[in-house]
C-alpha positions in Angstrom: -12.2 -81.8 -8.9 -10.2 -80.7 -11.1 -10.3 -80.0 -14.8 -8.0 -82.3 -17.4 -8.7 -80.6 -20.5 -6.4 -82.6 -22.2 -8.0 -84.6 -24.5 -11.2 -81.9 -25.0 -8.0 -79.7 -26.6 -7.0 -82.6 -28.6 -10.5 -83.2 -30.1 -11.1 -79.8 -30.6 -8.1 -78.9 -32.4 -8.6 -81.7 -34.9 -11.7 -80.3 -35.8 -10.7 -76.8 -36.0 -8.6 -76.7 -38.7 -8.6 -72.6 -39.1 -7.7 -71.9 -35.6 -5.2 -71.8 -33.3 -5.0 -73.3 -29.8 -3.4 -71.0 -26.8 -2.3 -73.4 -23.9 -2.8 -77.0 -23.9 -1.3 -78.2 -20.2 -3.6 -80.2 -17.9 -5.7 -77.1 -15.8 -4.8 -75.0 -18.6 -8.3 -73.9 -20.6 -7.9 -72.9 -24.3 -9.2 -71.1 -26.7 -9.0 -71.2 -30.6 -8.6 -68.0 -32.2 -11.0 -67.4 -34.9 -8.9 -66.0 -37.8 -10.8 -66.9 -41.1 -9.2 -64.9 -43.9 -11.0 -62.1 -45.2 -12.5 -62.1 -49.0 -10.9 -59.6 -51.1 -13.8 -57.3 -52.3 -13.5 -55.1 -56.0 -12.7 -51.4 -56.0 -16.3 -50.4 -57.1 -18.0 -52.8 -54.9 -20.5 -50.8 -53.2 -19.6 -50.0 -49.2 -21.8 -51.5 -46.4 -24.4 -48.9 -45.4 -23.3 -47.5 -42.1 -27.2 -48.8 -40.8 -26.0 -52.7 -41.1 -23.4 -52.1 -38.3 -25.1 -49.5 -35.9 -29.2 -50.4 -36.3 -30.7 -52.6 -33.5 -29.9 -56.5 -33.9 -32.6 -58.7 -35.6 -31.9 -61.0 -32.6 -30.4 -59.6 -29.3 -30.9 -62.3 -26.9 -31.8 -66.0 -27.0 -32.5 -68.5 -24.0 -34.3 -71.5 -23.8 -36.8 -72.7 -21.1 -35.7 -75.2 -18.6 -37.7 -78.2 -20.2 -36.1 -77.3 -23.6 -39.9 -76.8 -24.9 -40.0 -73.0 -25.7 -37.2 -70.6 -26.7 -37.6 -66.9 -25.8 -36.4 -64.1 -28.2 -35.5 -60.5 -27.5 -35.8 -58.7 -31.4 -36.5 -56.0 -33.2 -37.7 -57.6 -36.1 -37.7 -55.0 -38.2 -39.6 -52.1 -35.8 -38.2 -49.6 -33.9 -39.4 -51.2 -30.3 -37.5 -54.4 -28.9 -39.8 -57.2 -28.2 -39.8 -60.2 -26.4 -41.0 -63.7 -28.4 -41.8 -67.0 -27.4 -41.3 -70.2 -29.7 -42.9 -73.4 -28.8 -39.9 -75.8 -30.0 -42.5 -78.6 -29.2 -45.7 -78.1 -31.9 -43.4 -75.7 -34.1 -46.4 -73.3 -34.2 -45.8 -69.7 -35.1 -44.2 -67.4 -32.7 -46.3 -65.9 -29.8 -45.4 -62.1 -28.9 -45.1 -62.4 -25.0 -44.6 -58.3 -24.7 -44.1 -55.5 -26.5 -44.5 -51.6 -25.7 -44.7 -48.6 -27.7 -43.3 -46.4 -25.5 -39.9 -49.1 -24.1 -37.9 -51.9 -25.2 -37.3 -55.3 -23.3 -34.4 -55.1 -21.7 -33.0 -58.5 -19.6 -34.8 -61.6 -19.4 -34.6 -64.4 -17.7 -36.8 -67.7 -17.8 -38.3 -68.4 -14.4 -39.6 -71.8 -15.1 -41.0 -73.1 -18.4 -44.5 -71.6 -18.1 -43.1 -67.5 -16.6 -40.6 -65.0 -18.0 -39.4 -62.0 -16.5 -38.2 -59.1 -17.8 -36.9 -55.4 -17.7 -37.1 -52.8 -19.5 -34.6 -49.7 -21.6 -35.2 -47.2 -24.1 -32.9 -47.6 -26.9 -35.1 -45.5 -29.1 -35.6 -42.1 -27.6 -34.5 -41.2 -23.9 -30.6 -43.4 -23.9 -29.2 -40.7 -20.9 -32.8 -40.4 -18.7 -32.0 -40.9 -15.0 -35.2 -41.1 -14.1 -36.4 -44.2 -15.8 -35.4 -47.2 -13.7 -35.4 -50.9 -15.5 -38.7 -52.2 -13.5 -39.4 -55.6 -13.5 -42.2 -57.5 -15.4 -43.3 -60.5 -15.5 -45.2 -62.6 -18.1 -46.7 -65.9 -19.2 -45.1 -67.8 -22.3 -48.7 -67.0 -23.9 -48.2 -63.7 -23.3 -50.7 -63.5 -20.9 -50.9 -62.9 -17.1 -48.6 -59.4 -17.0 -47.3 -58.1 -13.9 -45.9 -55.1 -13.1 -43.6 -56.1 -10.0 -40.8 -53.2 -9.7 -42.3 -49.5 -10.7 -39.6 -47.7 -13.4 -39.1 -44.4 -11.8 -40.9 -41.4 -13.3 -44.4 -40.9 -13.6 -44.7 -43.2 -17.2 -45.7 -46.6 -15.9 -45.5 -49.3 -18.2 -48.0 -52.2 -19.0 -51.5 -52.6 -17.3 -51.6 -53.1 -13.1 -52.5 -56.4 -11.8 -54.5 -55.4 -9.3 -51.2 -55.4 -7.1 -49.3 -52.6 -6.2 -45.5 -53.2 -7.3 -42.3 -52.4 -5.6 -40.9 -49.2 -5.9 -38.5 -48.1 -8.6 -35.4 -48.5 -6.5 -35.5 -52.4 -6.7 -33.1 -54.8 -9.5 -33.6 -58.3 -10.0 -30.5 -60.0 -8.5 -30.6 -63.6 -8.9 -33.2 -66.3 -11.0 -33.1 -69.7 -8.9 -33.0 -73.0 -10.3 -35.5 -75.4 -9.7 -38.4 -74.2 -11.6 -40.3 -72.7 -8.7 -42.3 -68.8 -9.1 -40.1 -66.9 -7.3 -37.1 -64.7 -7.9 -34.9 -62.7 -5.9 -34.6 -58.8 -6.4 -32.5 -56.0 -4.0 -33.9 -53.3 -2.3 -31.4 -49.9 -3.0 -30.9 -48.2 -0.2 -30.4 -44.4 -0.7 -29.0 -41.7 1.5 -29.8 -37.4 1.5 -27.0 -37.4 -1.3 -28.4 -40.2 -3.5 -25.6 -42.7 -2.7 -26.1 -46.5 -2.2 -25.8 -47.3 1.2 -27.0 -51.3 1.0 -28.8 -53.7 -1.3 -31.6 -56.1 1.1 -32.4 -58.9 -1.5 -35.8 -60.8 -0.7 -37.7 -63.5 -2.7 -40.5 -62.0 -4.8 -43.5 -64.0 -6.0 -43.8 -63.9 -9.9 -47.7 -64.9 -9.9 -48.6 -63.5 -6.3 -46.1 -60.7 -5.9 -45.5 -61.5 -2.3 -42.4 -60.9 -1.0 -40.0 -62.9 1.5 -37.1 -60.9 2.9 -33.6 -62.8 2.8 -31.4 -59.9 4.3 -32.6 -60.7 8.2 -29.1 -60.8 10.1 -27.4 -59.8 7.7 -24.1 -57.1 7.5 -24.7 -53.5 7.1 -23.4 -51.8 3.8 -24.1 -54.8 2.1 -23.8 -54.0 -1.7 -22.8 -56.9 -3.6 -24.4 -60.9 -2.7 -23.9 -64.6 -3.8 -26.5 -67.0 -3.6 -26.3 -70.7 -4.5 -28.0 -72.3 -7.1 -31.4 -71.9 -5.4 -31.5 -69.1 -4.2 -30.1 -69.3 -0.7 -28.0 -66.3 0.8 -23.7 -67.3 1.1 -21.6 -64.5 0.9 -22.3 -61.0 1.3 -19.5 -58.4 0.4 -19.8 -55.2 2.4 -17.6 -51.8 1.3 -17.7 -48.3 3.6 -14.9 -46.2 4.1 -12.4 -47.9 1.8 -12.5 -51.3 3.7 -14.1 -54.3 2.0 -15.5 -57.0 4.4 -16.3 -60.6 3.2 -19.4 -62.3 5.3 -20.4 -66.0 4.8 -23.9 -67.9 5.9 -22.8 -71.6 5.5 -26.0 -74.1 5.0 -28.2 -74.7 7.7 -26.9 -71.3 9.6 -28.6 -68.4 10.1 -25.2 -66.2 11.8 -23.3 -64.5 8.9 -19.7 -65.0 10.1 -16.8 -62.4 9.1 -14.3 -64.1 6.7 -11.9 -61.1 5.6 -11.4 -57.8 5.7 -9.3 -56.3 3.1 -8.6 -53.6 0.9 -10.8 -53.0 -2.2 -8.0 -52.6 -4.7 -5.5 -55.4 -3.3 -7.7 -57.3 -2.2 -6.5 -61.1 -1.5 -9.0 -63.4 -3.2 -12.6 -62.6 -4.4 -16.0 -65.1 -4.5 -16.9 -65.8 -7.6 -19.9 -68.1 -7.1 -21.2 -71.6 -4.8 -22.2 -74.9 -5.6 -25.0 -76.6 -4.5 -23.2 -78.3 -2.0 -22.4 -75.2 -0.5 -18.6 -74.8 -1.2 -17.3 -71.4 -2.1 -15.5 -70.6 -5.1 -12.8 -67.8 -5.0 -10.1 -65.9 -7.2 -7.4 -65.4 -6.2 -3.7 -63.7 -8.0 -1.0 -66.5 -8.5 2.6 -66.2 -10.4 5.0 -63.3 -11.5 2.0 -61.7 -13.3 -0.5 -62.4 -11.2 -3.1 -63.8 -13.1 -6.6 -64.5 -11.0 -7.1 -68.3 -10.9 -10.1 -70.3 -9.6 -9.7 -72.3 -6.4 -12.1 -73.4 -3.7 -12.4 -71.6 -0.4 -10.8 -73.8 2.5 -12.9 -72.7 6.2 -10.3 -73.9 8.1 -7.6 -71.6 7.1 -10.0 -68.9 6.3 -8.0 -68.5 2.8 -8.1 -69.7 -0.5 -7.3 -73.7 -1.0 -3.3 -74.0 -1.9 -4.2 -75.9 -5.7 -5.9 -73.8 -8.3 -8.8 -75.5 -10.1 -8.6 -74.0 -13.3 -6.3 -70.8 -14.6 -5.5 -69.3 -17.6 -2.2 -68.6 -18.5 -2.2 -65.2 -20.2 -5.2 -64.0 -18.9 -7.4 -63.9 -15.6 -10.1 -66.4 -15.1 -13.6 -64.9 -15.4 -16.6 -67.0 -15.7 -18.3 -69.4 -13.7 -20.2 -73.0 -13.8 -22.5 -74.3 -16.1 -25.9 -75.2 -14.0 -29.2 -76.2 -15.5 -32.1 -74.0 -14.0 -34.1 -78.1 -14.2 -31.3 -79.3 -12.0 -29.3 -77.0 -9.2 -27.6 -79.9 -7.8 -25.7 -80.1 -11.5 -22.6 -78.7 -12.5 -22.3 -79.9 -16.1 -18.8 -77.5 -17.1 -17.6 -73.9 -16.7 -17.0 -70.8 -19.5 -14.5 -68.7 -19.3 -12.7 -66.2 -20.9 -9.5 -66.0 -22.7 -9.4 -64.7 -26.3 -12.8 -65.0 -26.3 -15.2 -67.7 -24.6 -14.5 -71.4 -24.2 -16.5 -74.0 -22.3 -15.0 -77.3 -20.9 -17.7 -79.6 -20.2 -17.7 -82.1 -17.0 -20.4 -83.6 -18.3 -19.5 -86.3 -21.0 -23.0 -86.0 -23.1 -22.2 -82.7 -23.5 -18.9 -82.7 -24.6 -20.1 -85.2 -27.4 -22.6 -82.5 -28.2 -19.8 -80.0 -28.3 -17.9 -82.2 -30.6 -20.7 -82.6 -33.3 -21.7 -79.0 -33.1 -18.1 -77.8 -33.2 -17.4 -80.3 -36.4 -20.5 -78.8 -37.9 -20.0 -75.1 -37.6 -15.8 -75.0 -37.4 -13.6 -71.7 -37.0 -16.4 -70.6 -35.4 -17.2 -70.2 -30.9 -20.4 -72.1 -30.4 -22.3 -71.7 -27.1 -24.4 -74.5 -26.2 -27.0 -74.1 -23.4 -29.4 -76.5 -23.1 -32.6 -77.3 -21.9 -33.8 -80.8 -20.4 -30.2 -81.0 -19.6 -30.4 -84.8 -18.1 -32.4 -86.2 -20.5 -31.5 -88.5 -23.6 -34.2 -85.7 -25.4 -31.4 -82.8 -24.8 -32.4 -79.8 -26.2 -29.5 -77.5 -27.3 -29.4 -73.5 -28.4 -26.4 -72.9 -30.3 -24.8 -69.6 -30.5 -22.6 -69.5 -33.2 -20.3 -66.4 -34.0 -16.9 -65.6 -34.9 -14.6 -62.2 -35.2 -16.3 -62.2 -38.9 -19.8 -63.0 -38.1 -22.2 -61.3 -35.6 -23.6 -64.6 -35.2 -26.7 -66.8 -35.7 -28.6 -69.1 -33.1 -29.8 -72.6 -33.7 -31.8 -75.3 -32.3 -30.0 -78.9 -32.1 -31.7 -81.8 -30.8 -28.6 -84.8 -30.9 -31.0 -87.7 -30.7 -32.9 -86.8 -33.7 -30.0 -85.6 -35.5 -32.0 -82.4 -36.0 -30.8 -79.1 -36.9 -33.0 -75.8 -36.7 -32.1 -72.5 -37.9 -33.7 -70.0 -35.5 -32.2 -67.0 -37.4 -28.9 -64.9 -37.8 -28.1 -61.7 -35.6 -27.6 -59.1 -38.3 -28.7 -60.7 -41.6 -27.5 -57.8 -43.3 -23.8 -58.4 -42.5 -21.9 -60.3 -44.9 -19.2 -62.4 -42.8 -16.9 -62.7 -46.2 -16.9 -59.1 -46.4 -16.0 -58.6 -42.7 -12.3 -58.0 -41.3 -9.9 -60.0 -39.2 -9.2 -59.7 -35.8 -6.0 -60.9 -34.0 -4.4 -60.5 -30.9 -0.7 -59.9 -30.5 1.1 -59.4 -27.5 4.3 -56.8 -28.1 6.7 -55.2 -25.5 6.6 -51.7 -24.2 9.5 -49.6 -23.5 9.9 -50.6 -19.9 9.7 -54.3 -21.0 5.8 -54.6 -20.3 3.7 -57.0 -22.1 0.9 -55.0 -24.2 -2.1 -57.0 -25.5 -2.8 -55.4 -29.0 -5.8 -56.2 -30.8 -5.6 -55.8 -34.6 -8.5 -55.5 -37.1 -7.6 -56.0 -40.5 -9.6 -54.6 -43.6 -11.1 -57.4 -46.0 -8.4 -58.6 -48.2 -5.6 -56.4 -46.6 -1.7 -57.2 -47.7 0.4 -57.6 -44.7 2.6 -55.9 -46.6 0.8 -52.6 -47.7 1.0 -50.1 -45.6 -2.6 -48.3 -44.9 -4.2 -46.0 -43.0 -5.2 -46.7 -39.6 -7.2 -45.3 -36.4 -6.2 -46.3 -32.7 -9.1 -46.9 -31.0 -8.7 -46.8 -27.1 -11.3 -48.4 -25.2 -12.6 -46.7 -22.1 -13.1 -47.8 -18.6 -9.9 -47.6 -17.9 -10.0 -50.8 -15.2 -12.1 -53.2 -17.6 -11.2 -55.4 -20.6 -11.4 -53.7 -24.1 -11.7 -56.7 -26.5 -12.5 -60.1 -26.8 -12.6 -62.3 -30.0 -16.2 -61.2 -31.2 -17.6 -59.0 -34.1 -17.2 -55.2 -32.7 -19.5 -52.9 -34.8 -16.9 -49.6 -34.5 -13.9 -52.1 -35.6 -15.7 -53.3 -38.4 -17.3 -50.0 -39.2 -13.7 -48.2 -39.6 -11.9 -51.4 -41.3 -14.9 -51.3 -44.1 -13.9 -48.0 -44.8 -10.3 -49.4 -45.6 -8.7 -48.4 -41.8 -6.7 -50.7 -40.2 -7.6 -51.0 -36.2 -5.5 -51.2 -33.3 -6.5 -51.6 -29.8 -4.1 -51.8 -27.5 -5.2 -53.2 -23.8 -2.9 -50.7 -21.9 -1.4 -50.7 -18.7 -4.7 -50.2 -16.4 -6.6 -52.9 -18.2 -8.3 -55.6 -16.3 -8.4 -59.1 -17.6 -4.8 -59.9 -17.9 -3.4 -60.1 -14.8 -3.1 -57.7 -11.4 0.6 -56.9 -12.9 -0.9 -55.3 -15.7 -3.6 -53.5 -13.7 -1.4 -51.9 -11.3 1.4 -51.3 -13.1 -1.3 -47.8 -14.8 -2.3 -46.9 -11.4 -1.5 -43.0 -11.3 -0.3 -43.5 -15.1 -3.2 -41.1 -17.2 -1.5 -39.0 -19.5 2.1 -40.6 -18.7 2.7 -44.6 -19.1 -0.9 -45.7 -20.5 -0.5 -43.0 -23.0 3.2 -44.7 -23.6 1.4 -48.0 -24.1 -0.7 -47.0 -27.1 2.4 -45.4 -28.9 4.4 -48.1 -28.8 1.7 -50.1 -30.4 1.1 -48.2 -32.6 5.2 -47.6 -33.3 5.0 -51.5 -33.5 2.1 -51.9 -36.1 4.1 -49.3 -38.4 7.2 -51.2 -37.8 5.7 -54.6 -38.9 4.7 -52.6 -42.2 0.9 -53.0 -42.4 0.2 -49.0 -41.0 1.2 -46.1 -42.8 2.7 -43.6 -40.0 1.7 -40.5 -42.0 -1.6 -42.0 -41.8 -3.2 -42.1 -38.4 -5.8 -41.2 -36.1 -6.5 -41.5 -32.4 -10.4 -42.2 -31.6 -12.2 -43.5 -28.3 -15.1 -42.8 -26.1 -14.9 -42.0 -21.9 -11.2 -42.9 -21.2 -10.7 -43.6 -24.9 -11.5 -39.9 -25.5 -9.3 -38.6 -22.8 -6.7 -41.0 -24.1 -7.4 -39.6 -27.7 -6.8 -35.8 -26.2 -3.7 -36.6 -24.6 -2.3 -38.4 -27.3 -2.9 -35.3 -29.6 -1.1 -33.4 -26.8 1.5 -35.3 -26.1 2.9 -36.9 -29.4 1.3 -34.7 -32.0 3.4 -35.7 -34.6 1.7 -39.3 -34.9 -2.1 -38.6 -35.5 -3.5 -36.3 -37.9 -6.4 -36.1 -36.4 -8.6 -37.1 -33.4 -12.0 -38.6 -32.5 -13.3 -38.5 -28.8 -16.5 -38.8 -27.6 -17.8 -38.3 -23.8 -14.5 -37.6 -23.2 -13.0 -36.9 -19.7 -11.5 -34.1 -20.6 -10.5 -32.6 -17.1 -9.6 -35.6 -14.5 -9.7 -33.1 -11.8 -13.7 -32.8 -12.7 -14.0 -36.8 -11.5 -13.7 -35.5 -8.1 -16.6 -33.4 -7.7 -20.0 -34.9 -6.8 -23.4 -33.9 -7.9 -26.4 -35.3 -6.7 -26.9 -37.6 -10.1 -23.5 -38.6 -10.3 -23.2 -42.1 -11.2 -19.5 -42.3 -9.8 -20.2 -43.0 -5.9 -19.0 -41.3 -3.5 -17.0 -44.4 -2.2 -14.9 -44.2 -5.3 -14.5 -40.5 -5.1 -13.3 -40.6 -1.2 -11.3 -43.9 -1.8 -10.6 -45.4 -5.1 -9.7 -42.6 -7.1 -6.9 -41.0 -5.3 -5.3 -44.3 -5.7 -6.0 -45.4 -9.1 -6.1 -41.8 -10.4 -4.4 -39.3 -8.1 -5.4 -37.4 -4.9 -7.0 -34.2 -5.9 -5.1 -32.5 -3.1 -1.5 -34.4 -2.5 -1.2 -34.7 -6.6 -3.1 -31.7 -7.6 0.2 -31.0 -9.9 0.6 -33.8 -11.5 -3.6 -34.0 -12.1 -3.0 -30.4 -13.6 0.0 -32.0 -16.0 -2.5 -34.6 -17.1 -5.2 -32.1 -17.8 -6.5 -31.9 -21.5 -8.4 -28.9 -20.9 -5.4 -27.2 -19.5 -3.0 -27.8 -22.8 -5.5 -27.3 -25.2 -3.1 -24.6 -26.9 -0.7 -27.8 -27.4 -3.6 -29.5 -29.5 -2.8 -28.8 -33.3 -5.1 -31.6 -35.1 -8.4 -31.7 -36.3 -10.6 -32.7 -33.7 -14.4 -34.2 -33.4 -15.8 -34.2 -30.0 -19.3 -35.6 -29.1 -20.7 -35.2 -26.1 -24.7 -36.5 -24.5 -26.2 -33.6 -22.8 -27.9 -36.6 -20.4 -24.5 -37.9 -19.1 -23.9 -38.7 -15.5 -20.5 -39.9 -15.5 -19.2 -37.3 -17.7 -21.0 -34.2 -17.7 -21.1 -31.9 -20.8 -19.2 -29.7 -18.5 -16.1 -31.7 -19.9 -17.3 -30.9 -23.1 -18.1 -27.2 -23.1 -14.6 -26.4 -21.4 -13.0 -28.1 -24.0 -14.6 -26.6 -26.3 -13.9 -22.8 -24.9 -10.5 -23.4 -24.5 -9.5 -24.8 -28.1 -11.3 -21.6 -29.3 -9.6 -19.6 -26.9 -6.2 -21.5 -28.7 -8.0 -20.7 -32.0 -8.5 -24.7 -32.6 -12.4 -25.0 -33.1 -13.5 -28.7 -33.2 -15.9 -30.3 -35.2 -18.9 -30.6 -32.2 -22.0 -32.3 -31.3 -24.2 -32.5 -28.5 -27.0 -35.2 -28.2 -29.5 -33.5 -26.3 -31.3 -37.2 -25.2 -28.1 -39.4 -24.4 -26.3 -40.0 -21.7 -22.7 -42.0 -21.7 -22.9 -43.5 -24.9 -25.3 -42.9 -27.6 -27.9 -45.9 -27.3 -30.5 -44.4 -29.6 -30.0 -46.0 -33.2 -30.7 -42.8 -35.0 -28.0 -41.1 -33.1 -25.5 -44.2 -33.6 -25.8 -43.4 -37.1 -25.7 -39.8 -37.1 -21.9 -40.6 -35.0 -20.4 -43.2 -37.4 -21.4 -40.7 -40.9 -20.1 -37.5 -38.7 -17.0 -39.9 -37.7 -16.7 -41.5 -41.4 -16.7 -38.1 -43.3 -14.0 -36.6 -40.3 -11.5 -39.5 -41.2 -11.7 -39.4 -44.7 -11.2 -35.6 -44.8 -8.0 -36.1 -42.5 -6.6 -38.9 -43.5 -7.3 -39.6 -47.3 
C-alpha cells in the first residue's frame, strides 16, 4: 500500500500556523519547519550560564512499557550519575529507582516486556574515552529487583551484583528487542581477529530471566556484520562485507537456508536493506532521479530488484526512518517515521492519526513525536516528546479517552526557549552549481538587516548528515553569545542524495572546502554576517576543515577552533591495534572517499594541514583527547609542533580522560568556556 498523505498534510497545515511546509504531493512526506521567532532581550540581561547548555539533561530518554502501564526514564536528577527510574502510571505513586550505579551511568535502555527492562552502561563522568570499558548489558525488574548482569563490561570493573549465572563475555552487544512480550532479547557475539578487527557478528536469543541462550547464526554466511530481524526477532537479512565486497543474503519465513540475493560495491549499492515486516516483506531503499535521492520500496524476489514504484519518497532528502510497530502487537504497522528537515510521522492507523492532530493542535509550532502503549485499545496511552529548534523539549503523557494530560518533565529545565535562537534551512548554489543545504542559527532578536559576527561551524564525519530541526547545544551556545552560526551540509554529507555524497569523493581541502566558502559568502551577501568578523570551528573532520580554511582562505577568517581534528589525512591509513578505523575501511573505502595513499600521495600531501602549517596566520585553539582511538593525539602534537616551528603558537588543551569528543560534563563546560573567551578575544 502506498502512502497518500495529502489529507494529513492539509490538516497539519491548518493546525501549525507558525510553520511552513516542504512538499505536499502524494507519496511525499512533508515536514513543517519550526521557525517561531526568538524574543529580543535587553542588553543588560545576564548571559545564560555555560552549564545550562552542556550539563547532563534532566531527562535523557523516556519509553512506555508495552501496555502503557509504566514509564521508564533515564535522568541525572541533579546528581552526578544517570539513573533509570520507573513510574507506575496506573497508581500514580512515587517513582521507583530501578537502577543506579556509583561508578557508571545508565546508557541505552529498552522494555523487554511489561515487567523487565534491559540497559547498557556508559561513563560520562570520568572515562569517556576508556577503550577498556564496553557497554555490557543488564536486566532488571520494573520494581528495581532482580538485577542481572547479562554481558560483562570489559575490564576489571564489574558493575552490579552477580546473580549466580556467569554473564556473557564483553564482546557481545544488544542487537534487537523482539516484539511480542516474551523474555528474550537478541544479542550478538563479535568475532575478533589477532589485530582486534571485527570478523563477524553471531546473533543469539538471550532470556533475561534465566540467562539461557539459543544461537540464531546456524548456517549463516561468513563475515556477517549486519543483521535485519523481523518484528518477532527472526533473522531475515544478513549483510556480509569482506575484501571490499558486500553480499546480501535472505532467509525467507519457513526456511532454514540463506540465499544470496545481491553482490555489490559498498559505496555504490543498487539497494540497501532497511526492515522486514511481520508478513516477511523486505523493504529497501534505492536511489532515484537526477540527484539520486533514496526512496523506500519493497523488494521483489522474483526479479531480484526493488519494485519499480516507491512507497515513500522525500524530495530534497534521502528516506531515513522506519515503521512504527507496537511492542505488544508485532503484526501491526501503525505508521512510518522519516527525517526531512526534522523528524515527521505519517500514521496509517486512523486512531493515532487523530491523536496526532489533537496533540499538534494543543502544542502548535513544534515537532510532537508520539509513541503508544496498549496501542490497539480505546484506552491507549500516549507518550509525547515535544520539542523545537528553540526548546530542548518536554515529555508528556496523554490518555485520549479521558482527555487527560500529565507532564513528565522538561529535558533541560534551566533553558528558557524564549531566549533561544531560531534555526533555518536554506539551499544555495555552490560555484559549480551544486545545491548546498545550509543551516543558519540566528541569535535571539537578530535583525536580518544588521551584520553580526559569525562562526562557520563544520560538522564531523564527514560522510554523515550534520543537522536537523532540533535544539543543538553548540549552535545555541554560540548564538547566545551573539554569533550567527552557519552550518553547511557540504558535498560528501549524506542524507541529501547520492549525487551530493558522490560529489565529495577525494575533495577534502578542495571542493568540500569551497562549499564552506560559498556558504559564508552567501550569508555575507544577504547582509546578516559581518565579513570582517568570522571564525571557523569544528570537530573531527570539522576540525580538519577549520585548519584547511585557515590555510586556503586566510582572508575570510579571523580565527579558528579545532578539536579532535584530523591534521594529516595520511595518518588515517596507519592502523594500530586499538584503532576505531577498521582495516576494511583503510583498504577499500578510504582510498575511494579520501584518496589512495600510494597513487594519490601528492594530492594527499597538498591537503594535509600539518604540511602547510606555515600558511596559518590566524589565532588557533586546538583541543584533543588523550584516549582518542579515531584521531589519535599524534594528530594534535604534530600540528602543534609544526605551528611552533612556523612561529604560530596555538592555544592548546589536552583532556587526559577523553576520547573522540567530550563525554565528561566538566570537560564540555571547560571547553565551552575556553571557546567563548577565545572567540570574544578575536571577534569582538
